[in-house]
C-alpha positions in Angstrom: 1.7 7.6 15.1 -1.3 9.3 14.2 -1.2 10.8 10.7 -4.5 13.0 9.6 -6.0 13.0 6.1 -4.4 16.6 5.9 -1.0 15.6 6.3 -1.1 12.4 4.4 -2.9 13.9 1.5 -0.6 16.9 1.5 2.7 15.3 2.0 1.6 12.6 -0.6 1.0 15.8 -3.5 4.7 16.6 -2.6 6.0 13.0 -3.2 4.1 12.7 -6.4 5.5 15.9 -7.7 9.1 14.7 -7.1 7.8 11.5 -9.1 6.5 13.6 -11.7 9.7 15.6 -12.0 11.5 11.9 -12.9 8.8 11.3 -15.3 6.9 8.9 -13.4 3.5 8.9 -15.3 1.1 6.9 -16.9 2.4 3.6 -18.2 5.1 3.4 -15.5 5.3 1.5 -12.5 7.5 2.5 -9.4 8.6 0.2 -7.1 7.8 0.5 -3.4 10.2 -1.8 -1.1 9.6 -1.0 2.5 8.5 -2.8 5.7 4.9 -1.8 6.9 5.0 1.7 7.9 3.2 5.1 6.9 5.2 5.2 4.2 3.6 3.2 2.1 0.0 4.1 2.1 1.9 7.6 1.3 3.9 6.1 -1.5 1.1 4.5 -2.7 -1.1 7.6 -2.7 1.6 10.0 -4.2 2.6 7.3 -6.8 -1.4 7.3 -7.8 -1.4 11.2 -8.2 1.7 11.1 -10.3 -0.4 8.6 -12.8 1.7 5.7 -12.5 1.5 2.4 -10.9 3.1 1.1 -7.7 4.6 -2.3 -7.5 5.3 -2.9 -3.7 8.0 -5.7 -3.5 8.5 -7.2 0.2 12.0 -5.7 2.2 12.4 -8.8 3.9 12.8 -11.0 0.5 16.6 -11.9 -0.1 18.7 -9.8 -2.5 18.6 -12.0 -5.3 14.6 -12.3 -5.6 14.5 -8.7 -5.1 17.2 -7.8 -8.4 15.0 -10.5 -10.4 12.0 -8.9 -9.6 13.2 -5.6 -10.4 14.6 -6.7 -13.7 11.4 -7.7 -14.5 9.1 -4.9 -13.3 11.7 -2.4 -15.2 10.6 0.3 -12.7 10.9 4.2 -13.4 12.1 4.5 -9.7 12.3 2.7 -6.4 10.9 4.5 -2.8 12.4 3.3 0.2 12.9 4.6 3.6 16.1 6.5 4.4 17.3 3.6 7.1 17.8 0.9 4.0 21.1 -0.2 3.4 20.6 -1.9 0.3 21.6 0.1 -3.0 19.5 -0.3 -6.2 20.7 -0.3 -9.6 17.7 1.8 -10.9 16.8 5.2 -10.0 15.9 5.6 -6.2 14.3 7.9 -4.0 13.9 7.9 0.0 10.9 8.8 1.7 10.5 10.2 5.1 7.1 11.6 5.8 8.3 13.8 8.5 10.7 15.5 5.8 7.9 16.1 3.2 6.1 19.3 3.2 2.3 19.6 3.1 1.6 20.9 -0.8 -1.7 21.8 -2.5 -3.6 19.4 -5.0 -1.9 18.9 -8.0 -2.8 15.2 -8.7 -2.5 13.7 -12.6 -6.1 12.8 -14.1 -5.7 9.0 -14.3 -8.2 6.9 -16.9 -9.7 4.2 -15.0 -8.4 1.6 -17.1 -4.8 2.3 -16.5 -3.1 0.1 -14.1 -3.2 1.0 -10.3 -0.7 -1.8 -8.8 1.5 -4.7 -10.1 1.5 -7.2 -7.3 4.0 -10.2 -7.4 2.7 -13.9 -7.0 4.2 -16.3 -4.7 5.7 -18.4 -7.5 4.0 -21.4 -6.6 3.9 -22.3 -10.6 7.4 -21.4 -11.1 9.0 -17.9 -11.5 7.2 -14.8 -9.4 6.0 -12.6 -11.9 4.0 -9.6 -11.4 -0.3 -9.8 -11.9 -1.2 -6.1 -12.9 -4.5 -4.7 -11.6 -6.6 -1.4 -13.2 -8.1 1.2 -11.3 -11.6 0.0 -12.6 -10.9 -3.2 -10.8 -10.4 -1.5 -7.5 -13.3 0.8 -8.1 -15.4 -1.9 -8.6 -14.1 -3.5 -5.1 -14.7 -0.5 -3.2 -18.3 -0.4 -4.7 -18.8 -4.1 -3.6 -17.5 -3.1 -0.2 -20.1 -0.5 0.2 -23.1 -2.7 -1.1 -22.0 -5.6 1.2 -21.0 -3.3 4.3 -22.3 0.1 4.1 -20.1 3.1 4.5 -19.4 5.2 7.5 -17.0 8.1 8.5 -16.6 6.6 11.9 -15.9 3.2 10.6 -12.2 1.5 11.7 -10.7 -0.7 9.2 -7.6 -2.5 10.6 -5.2 -3.9 7.9 -4.6 -7.5 8.5 -2.7 -8.3 4.9 0.6 -7.3 4.2 1.0 -4.6 2.0 2.7 -6.8 -0.8 -0.6 -8.7 -1.6 -3.5 -7.4 -3.4 -6.2 -7.3 -0.6 -4.3 -4.8 1.3 -5.0 -2.3 -1.1 -8.7 -2.5 -0.3 -7.9 -2.2 3.5 -6.0 1.2 3.0 -8.5 2.8 0.2 -11.7 1.7 1.3 -11.4 3.5 5.1 -9.5 6.2 3.5 -11.9 7.0 0.4 -15.0 6.9 2.7 -13.8 9.3 5.3 -12.7 6.3 8.1 -9.7 5.1 9.8 -7.3 2.8 8.8 -5.0 0.9 11.6 -1.6 -0.3 10.3 -0.4 -2.9 12.7 4.0 -3.3 13.3 4.7 -6.1 10.3 6.1 -8.7 13.1 2.3 -9.3 14.6 0.6 -9.8 11.3 -0.3 -13.4 13.0 -0.1 -12.7 16.5 -3.9 -13.3 17.7 -3.4 -11.6 20.9 -2.0 -8.7 19.5 -5.2 -8.5 17.1 -7.6 -8.6 19.6 -6.0 -5.9 21.5 -5.6 -3.4 18.6 -9.4 -4.5 17.6 -10.5 -3.5 21.0 -7.9 -0.5 22.0 -9.0 1.2 18.1 -12.7 0.3 18.4 -12.2 -1.6 14.7 -15.4 -2.0 13.1 -14.1 -4.1 9.8 -11.4 -6.1 9.1 -10.9 -9.5 7.4 -8.8 -12.5 7.6 -7.5 -15.5 5.0 -9.2 -18.8 6.5 -5.9 -19.9 8.2 -5.4 -16.8 10.4 -9.4 -16.6 11.2 -9.0 -19.9 12.5 -5.8 -19.0 15.0 -7.5 -15.9 15.7 -11.1 -17.5 17.0 -9.4 -20.0 19.1 -8.1 -16.8 21.1 -11.2 -15.1 21.7 
C-alpha cells in the first residue's frame, strides 16, 4: 500500500476532528491497539493533532495484560481496527484510513512541554508501567538525527522497530517531517533477515537502525 502525504495528512485531520469531538485534548491519553498497519502512523498523527498523547499497546498481548495496561492509563479513547473482536470497557473508535475523508488542516497548537506519548516498559522490574515522553524530547531526537545524518527529501527510512517501542517514533516522524519516505514492514517479519534485505533493496532504503542482536543476525545474511 502506497500512501501520499496529502492522503495521510488529510485523513489524520479527519480522525483528529473525531477525537476532539470526543473531548480528547491536552493532558489526555488515547490508546492505540493495532497490529502494524498504515492506521498506526495515521492514529499517532491524529492524536497529536488533537493535542492528546498516544499510548500504543500490543494487540497480541493477552487480554489480562491489555486490560491491566488500560486500567493504569485510563485513556479517554481506544483506537482499534474494525476487524478486532475485542470489546473494551473504555470509549472506542474504529479506524480505517480508506473510510476517512480528506479534511483541511485543523490541528490544535500543542506546547513542546506537553506529553507526546506513553510507552509501556517490558516489566522486567515488576509490573509494566507507562513511561511518558514530551514533544521536546522527540524534537531533540529529530534534531540529533539531522546533525548526525543530514536530511534529504529522497531519504527512505525502513521501520525496524515495533510501534509499541519508543525508537519506532523517530522512524515514523523523522522521514515524514523531512519529506522522505517511511517503509513499514509486515509485523510477522520483524526479525526475518532475508525479508529485511529484500525490503532494503526493493525500496532503496537509505537509513534504518537495529538492536545489536538483530544487527548481528542480519549481517550474517549479507
